[in-house]
C-alpha positions in Angstrom: 10.2 41.1 34.6 12.3 38.5 32.8 9.8 35.8 33.6 6.9 37.9 32.5 8.5 38.6 29.2 9.4 35.0 28.7 5.8 33.9 29.4 4.4 36.6 27.0 6.9 35.4 24.3 5.6 31.8 24.6 2.0 33.0 24.4 2.5 35.1 21.3 4.9 32.8 19.5 2.8 29.6 20.0 -0.9 30.6 19.9 -2.1 27.1 19.2 -0.4 25.8 22.3 -2.7 27.7 24.6 -6.0 26.4 23.0 -8.1 24.0 25.2 -6.6 20.6 25.1 -9.4 18.8 26.9 -13.0 18.3 25.8 -15.8 17.0 28.1 -18.7 15.5 26.3 -21.8 13.4 26.9 -20.9 9.7 27.4 -23.1 8.1 24.7 -23.8 4.3 24.9 -21.2 3.6 22.2 -18.5 5.8 24.0 -19.2 4.1 27.3 -18.9 0.6 25.7 -15.7 1.4 23.9 -14.1 3.1 26.9 -15.0 0.2 29.3 -14.2 -2.6 26.9 -11.0 -4.2 28.2 -9.6 -5.5 24.9 -8.4 -3.8 21.7 -10.7 -3.7 18.7 -8.9 -4.2 15.4 -11.1 -2.1 13.1 -13.8 0.5 13.7 -15.4 1.8 10.5 -18.2 4.3 9.5 -17.2 7.0 11.9 -17.4 10.0 9.5 -20.7 11.3 10.9 -20.0 10.5 14.5 -21.0 13.5 16.6 -18.8 14.1 19.6 -16.9 17.3 19.4 -15.2 19.3 16.6 -11.9 21.2 16.4 -10.9 24.3 14.5 -7.5 25.1 12.9 -7.0 28.5 11.3 -10.8 29.1 11.4 -11.5 25.9 9.6 -13.7 23.3 11.2 -12.6 19.7 11.2 -15.3 17.2 12.1 -14.3 14.0 10.2 -13.1 11.6 12.9 -11.6 8.2 13.2 -12.0 6.0 16.4 -9.1 3.8 17.5 -9.5 1.3 20.4 -6.1 -0.1 21.5 -5.0 -2.1 24.5 -4.1 1.1 26.3 -7.2 3.1 25.6 -9.8 4.8 23.4 -8.6 7.5 20.9 -10.2 10.0 18.5 -8.1 11.1 15.5 -9.3 14.1 13.5 -8.9 13.4 9.8 -6.3 15.4 8.0 -4.8 17.1 11.1 -2.8 14.5 13.0 -4.5 15.5 16.2 -5.1 12.7 18.7 -7.4 12.9 21.7 -7.4 10.1 24.4 -10.4 9.3 26.6 -8.9 9.9 30.1 -11.9 9.9 32.4 -15.5 8.7 32.6 -17.7 10.1 35.3 -21.4 9.2 35.2 -22.7 10.6 31.9 -19.6 12.5 30.9 -16.4 11.4 29.3 -13.2 13.5 29.0 -10.9 13.5 26.0 -7.4 15.0 26.3 -5.2 15.9 23.4 -1.9 13.9 23.5 -0.1 15.1 20.4 1.9 18.3 19.6 1.2 18.2 15.8 1.8 21.5 14.0 1.7 20.5 10.3 -1.6 19.3 8.9 -3.5 18.8 5.6 -1.6 15.9 3.9 -3.4 12.9 5.3 -7.2 13.3 4.7 -9.0 9.9 4.2 -6.0 8.0 5.4 -6.3 4.4 6.7 -5.8 4.8 10.5 -5.3 1.7 12.5 -3.3 0.2 15.4 -1.0 -2.8 15.9 0.9 -3.8 19.0 -0.5 -0.7 20.8 1.0 1.6 18.2 -1.2 3.9 16.1 -0.5 4.2 12.4 -1.7 6.4 9.6 -1.4 4.9 6.1 -1.7 7.0 2.9 -4.1 9.9 2.5 -4.8 12.9 0.3 -3.6 16.5 0.6 -1.8 19.2 -1.3 -3.1 18.0 -4.6 -1.6 14.5 -4.0 -2.7 11.1 -2.9 0.2 9.5 -1.1 1.2 6.1 0.2 3.2 7.0 3.2 3.2 5.0 6.5 3.4 7.1 9.6 3.3 6.0 13.3 2.6 8.0 16.5 5.1 8.0 19.3 3.3 8.9 22.6 6.6 9.6 24.4 7.4 12.4 21.9 3.8 13.4 21.2 4.5 13.4 17.5 4.1 11.4 14.2 7.1 9.8 12.4 7.4 8.3 8.9 8.3 4.7 8.3 10.3 3.5 5.3 8.5 1.2 3.0 9.4 -0.5 -0.2 7.2 1.4 -2.6 4.4 4.0 -2.7 0.9 3.5 -4.1 -2.2 5.7 -4.0 -3.6 4.7 -0.6 -6.8 5.8 1.1 -9.8 4.4 2.9 -11.8 3.8 -0.3 -12.0 0.1 0.4 -9.8 -1.7 2.9 -9.5 -4.6 5.5 -7.3 -4.8 8.5 -5.9 -8.3 9.3 -4.0 -7.2 12.4 -5.0 -9.4 15.3 -2.0 -9.7 17.6 -2.1 -13.5 17.4 -1.6 -13.2 13.6 2.1 -13.9 12.7 1.8 -11.9 9.4 -0.2 -8.7 10.0 -1.5 -7.2 6.7 -3.5 -4.2 5.5 -5.5 -5.1 2.4 -6.8 -2.2 0.3 -8.0 -1.3 -3.2 -6.7 1.6 -5.2 -9.6 3.3 -7.0 -9.9 5.8 -9.8 -7.7 8.8 -9.1 -7.1 12.1 -10.9 -3.3 12.7 -10.8 -3.5 16.4 -10.5 0.3 16.9 -10.6 0.6 15.4 -14.1 -2.8 16.0 -15.6 -3.6 12.3 -15.8 -6.4 10.0 -14.6 -5.8 6.5 -13.2 -8.9 4.5 -13.8 -7.6 1.2 -12.6 -8.7 -0.8 -9.6 -5.8 -2.6 -8.0 -5.9 -5.0 -5.1 -3.0 -4.4 -2.7 -1.5 -6.2 0.3 0.6 -4.2 2.7 2.8 -6.5 4.9 3.1 -4.5 8.1 5.9 -6.7 9.6 8.1 -6.3 6.5 6.8 -2.8 5.6 6.2 -4.0 2.0 3.5 -3.3 -0.5 2.5 -6.2 -2.7 0.4 -6.0 -5.8 -2.1 -8.9 -5.7 -3.7 -8.1 -9.0 -6.3 -6.2 -10.9 -9.8 -6.1 -9.5 -12.3 -8.4 -11.2 -14.8 -6.5 -13.4 -17.5 -8.5 -11.7 -16.9 -6.6 -8.5 -18.8 -3.3 -8.8 -17.5 -0.9 -6.1 -19.5 2.1 -5.0 -18.4 5.1 -3.1 -20.5 4.1 -0.1 -19.3 3.3 3.4 -17.7 -0.1 3.8 -17.9 -2.3 6.8 -14.7 -4.0 7.8 -15.8 -7.3 9.3 -12.5 -8.6 10.9 -13.9 -11.9 12.1 -14.9 -12.8 8.6 -11.4 -11.7 7.2 -13.0 -9.3 4.7 -14.8 -6.2 3.7 -18.6 -5.9 3.3 -19.5 -3.6 0.3 -22.8 -2.4 -1.0 -23.3 -2.9 -4.8 -26.7 -2.0 -6.3 -28.5 -3.0 -3.1 -26.7 -6.3 -3.0 -24.0 -6.9 -0.4 -20.7 -8.8 -1.0 -17.9 -9.9 1.3 -14.4 -9.4 -0.3 -11.9 -11.9 1.2 -8.6 -10.6 0.0 -6.4 -13.3 1.6 -8.2 -16.1 -0.2 -9.0 -14.1 -3.4 -12.7 -14.9 -3.0 -16.1 -13.0 -3.1 -19.2 -14.0 -1.2 -22.7 -12.7 -1.7 -24.9 -12.0 1.3 -28.0 -14.2 1.2 -29.5 -13.7 4.7 -32.6 -11.5 4.1 -32.7 -10.2 7.6 -29.2 -8.9 7.3 -29.9 -7.5 3.8 -32.9 -5.6 5.1 -30.8 -4.3 8.0 -28.1 -2.9 5.8 -30.4 -1.5 3.2 -32.7 0.3 5.6 -30.3 1.5 8.3 -27.7 4.1 8.0 -24.8 2.5 9.8 -22.8 5.1 11.8 -20.2 3.1 13.8 -19.4 -0.6 13.2 -16.9 -3.1 14.4 -16.9 -6.9 15.0 -16.2 -8.9 18.2 -16.2 -12.7 18.0 -19.0 -13.6 15.6 -21.1 -10.5 16.1 -21.2 -7.1 14.3 -21.8 -4.1 16.7 -23.2 -0.9 15.2 -25.2 2.3 15.7 -27.5 4.0 13.3 -28.4 7.5 12.3 -31.8 7.3 14.0 -30.8 5.2 17.1 -27.9 6.1 19.4 -28.1 2.8 21.2 -25.5 0.2 20.4 -26.9 -2.9 18.6 -25.3 -6.2 17.6 -26.2 -9.0 15.3 -24.6 -12.3 14.5 -23.0 -12.6 11.1 -21.1 -15.6 9.9 -19.9 -17.1 6.6 -23.1 -19.2 6.6 -25.0 -16.0 5.8 -23.2 -15.8 2.4 -22.9 -17.7 -0.8 -19.5 -18.0 -2.6 -19.4 -16.4 -6.0 -18.0 -18.3 -9.0 -15.3 -15.7 -9.7 -12.1 -14.4 -8.1 -11.7 -11.1 -6.4 -8.7 -10.2 -8.5 -6.8 -11.4 -11.5 -3.5 -12.6 -10.1 -2.0 -13.3 -13.6 -1.5 -9.6 -14.0 0.8 -9.3 -11.1 3.5 -6.7 -11.4 6.8 -8.5 -11.6 8.4 -6.2 -9.0 6.6 -8.1 -6.3 6.3 -11.6 -7.8 8.8 -13.0 -5.2 6.4 -11.9 -2.4 3.2 -13.4 -3.8 4.0 -15.9 -6.5 5.1 -19.6 -5.8 6.0 -20.6 -9.3 8.8 -23.1 -8.7 9.5 -23.5 -12.4 10.5 -19.8 -12.5 12.9 -20.2 -9.6 14.5 -23.2 -11.2 14.8 -21.5 -14.5 16.5 -18.5 -13.0 18.8 -20.7 -11.0 19.8 -22.6 -14.1 20.5 -19.4 -15.9 22.7 -18.1 -13.1 24.6 -21.4 -12.9 25.1 -21.3 -16.7 26.3 -17.7 -16.6 28.6 -18.5 -13.7 30.3 -21.4 -15.7 30.6 -19.1 -18.7 32.3 -16.4 -16.7 34.7 -19.0 -15.1 35.8 -20.1 -18.6 36.0 -16.5 -19.8 38.2 -15.4 -16.8 40.9 -17.8 -18.0 41.1 -16.3 -21.4 43.2 -13.2 -22.4 40.6 -11.6 -24.5 41.5 -7.9 -24.4 38.0 -6.9 -25.6 36.5 -8.1 -22.3 34.8 -5.2 -20.5 35.7 -5.0 -16.8 32.9 -4.0 -14.5 31.3 -4.3 -11.2 28.9 -7.0 -12.4 28.6 -10.1 -10.2 30.3 -13.2 -11.7 27.1 -14.9 -12.7 26.1 -11.9 -14.8 29.1 -11.9 -17.2 28.5 -12.8 -20.8 29.4 -15.9 -22.7 33.0 -15.5 -23.8 32.5 -17.2 -27.2 31.2 -14.0 -28.8 31.1 -10.7 -26.9 28.5 -9.3 -29.3 25.9 -12.0 -28.7 23.3 -11.6 -26.0 23.8 -14.1 -23.1 20.9 -15.9 -21.6 20.3 -13.5 -18.7 20.4 -10.5 -21.1 17.8 -12.2 -23.3 15.6 -12.7 -20.2 15.9 -9.0 -19.3 15.2 -7.8 -22.8 12.1 -10.0 -23.3 10.7 -9.1 -19.9 11.1 -5.4 -20.7 9.4 -5.9 -24.1 6.6 -7.9 -22.5 5.9 -5.2 -19.9 6.1 -2.4 -22.6 3.5 -4.2 -24.8 1.2 -4.4 -21.8 1.6 -0.6 -21.3 3.5 -1.2 -18.2 7.1 -0.4 -17.2 10.0 -2.5 -16.1 11.0 -1.0 -12.8 14.4 -0.5 -11.2 13.4 -3.1 -8.5 12.8 -5.7 -11.3 16.1 -4.9 -12.9 17.9 -5.3 -9.5 16.1 -8.6 -9.0 17.1 -10.1 -12.3 20.6 -8.9 -12.0 20.9 -10.4 -8.5 21.9 -7.2 -6.8 18.8 -6.5 -4.7 20.8 -6.7 -1.5 23.8 -4.7 -2.8 24.5 -1.1 -1.8 22.8 1.6 -3.8 26.1 2.6 -5.4 26.8 -0.9 -6.6 23.2 -1.3 -7.8 23.4 1.9 -9.9 26.8 0.9 -11.3 25.7 -2.6 -12.3 22.5 -1.4 -13.8 24.2 1.2 -15.9 26.9 -1.1 -17.2 24.4 -3.9 -17.9 22.1 -1.6 -19.9 24.9 0.1 -21.7 26.3 -3.3 -22.7 22.9 -4.6 -24.0 22.4 -1.3 -26.0 26.0 -1.6 -27.4 25.4 -5.2 -28.5 22.1 -4.3 -30.1 23.6 -1.6 -32.2 26.5 -3.8 -33.3 24.3 -6.7 -34.2 21.7 -4.6 -36.0 24.1 -2.1 -37.5 22.1 0.7 -35.9 22.7 3.8 -33.8 19.7 3.9 -31.4 18.8 3.5 -27.7 17.5 0.0 -27.3 16.6 0.0 -23.6 15.2 3.5 -22.8 15.2 5.0 -19.3 12.2 7.0 -18.0 11.9 8.6 -14.6 9.9 6.8 -12.0 6.7 8.5 -10.9 7.0 7.1 -7.4 10.6 8.2 -6.8 12.2 10.7 -9.2 15.6 9.5 -8.2 15.2 6.3 -10.1 14.5 5.2 -13.7 12.2 2.6 -15.1 12.8 0.9 -18.5 11.0 0.3 -21.8 11.8 -1.0 -25.3 9.7 0.6 -28.0 7.7 -1.5 -30.5 10.0 -0.8 -33.4 13.2 -2.0 -31.7 11.3 -4.9 -30.2 10.3 -6.1 -33.7 13.8 -5.7 -34.9 15.1 -7.8 -32.0 12.7 -10.7 -32.6 13.4 -10.7 -36.3 17.1 -11.0 -35.6 16.6 -13.6 -32.9 14.3 -16.0 -34.8 16.7 -17.2 -37.6 19.6 -17.5 -35.2 17.6 -19.8 -32.9 16.1 -21.8 -35.7 
């Protein structure tokens, strides 16, 4: 009786667990090919309308699927659910898919970028619960569950337009993607910008490459990720362009045979192997392939994105301006010498703090801004005038505390800002907040920084006569 009660308890407490976990379906040519192919395929796109089998959760049908082909097998991921089915058996004209996850929570990762690297399946970004997120998650087969990975910053991430540069022989694996227009439902705001992003998978870092060039007209049409050409093929007003993120280049398709193919065929499943693009169409279940190389394109006379508008938070990851590094080094050396001299004085007005030595002010006059403080002030003013914000990461970078503990970072930032604000009020004979703190949208635990136009004008008026 005890065993019977135990079994009944499991059945009633976990109704989803007793649903069928295996689906046997017709082995179409594309399924046979992918199942029998003995190598991983980096990127498989245009799988939305792929007919195989559907699942239902709480009486809601889920039929949007993603196909993943790793070194260890063929997988189907159902969009927005986290459910993964692995192809486990092929017998004649039938193929068997078995569920391998134990996911209970769902609904937060629709239209995520799903991919694999080093035989690990990842899900990047996605929409759900009135929010477009930028999370990175990976699937652990041994635990049959998804786990979140820590990354440096969150951006609105989905499969709008992306390219996977993830071949195992590549030393620096990257996911390139473009953030498109997005209605921020939580704050009643609309983001109309197109930003080209690079996600370094090895370092788990998002890098802002720049603003998308206005010459590139993106449409909400299926894209084709052509991995052997290192870019994404897009359809724009019946013309086709290859976006090569790593080189900041755009190429226009000029091969008329390929143009007719893409204009007159509804591509359903597409992936590239060597120099060939494999695909199926809505009217033809057979797998086709066609050679496509860079010779089929003509390079456009404009860049993919404007790199001069890079966000300073990530300049160190993408910018190689040696003059900036030299200038910052010189400032730090100068500040270090100034502090050494000041440490020998007995000035009782010196404010003790947790600031690193190279950040201490010039001892000649405590109420004058030192060189590093001027750089920080002018950077904040510049970002504010561009309708941007000076982030906490930028502040940490300029203060040289990026690798310090969170507690030290917070203490140094607060003392530095309070000191600058105090000096401004003393010099200008005012009582105002010079550097203003505003909550970060990405992480409400942190602040970003701005200087309003009025205070910026007052600062520059005071600065000009003093510097001649």
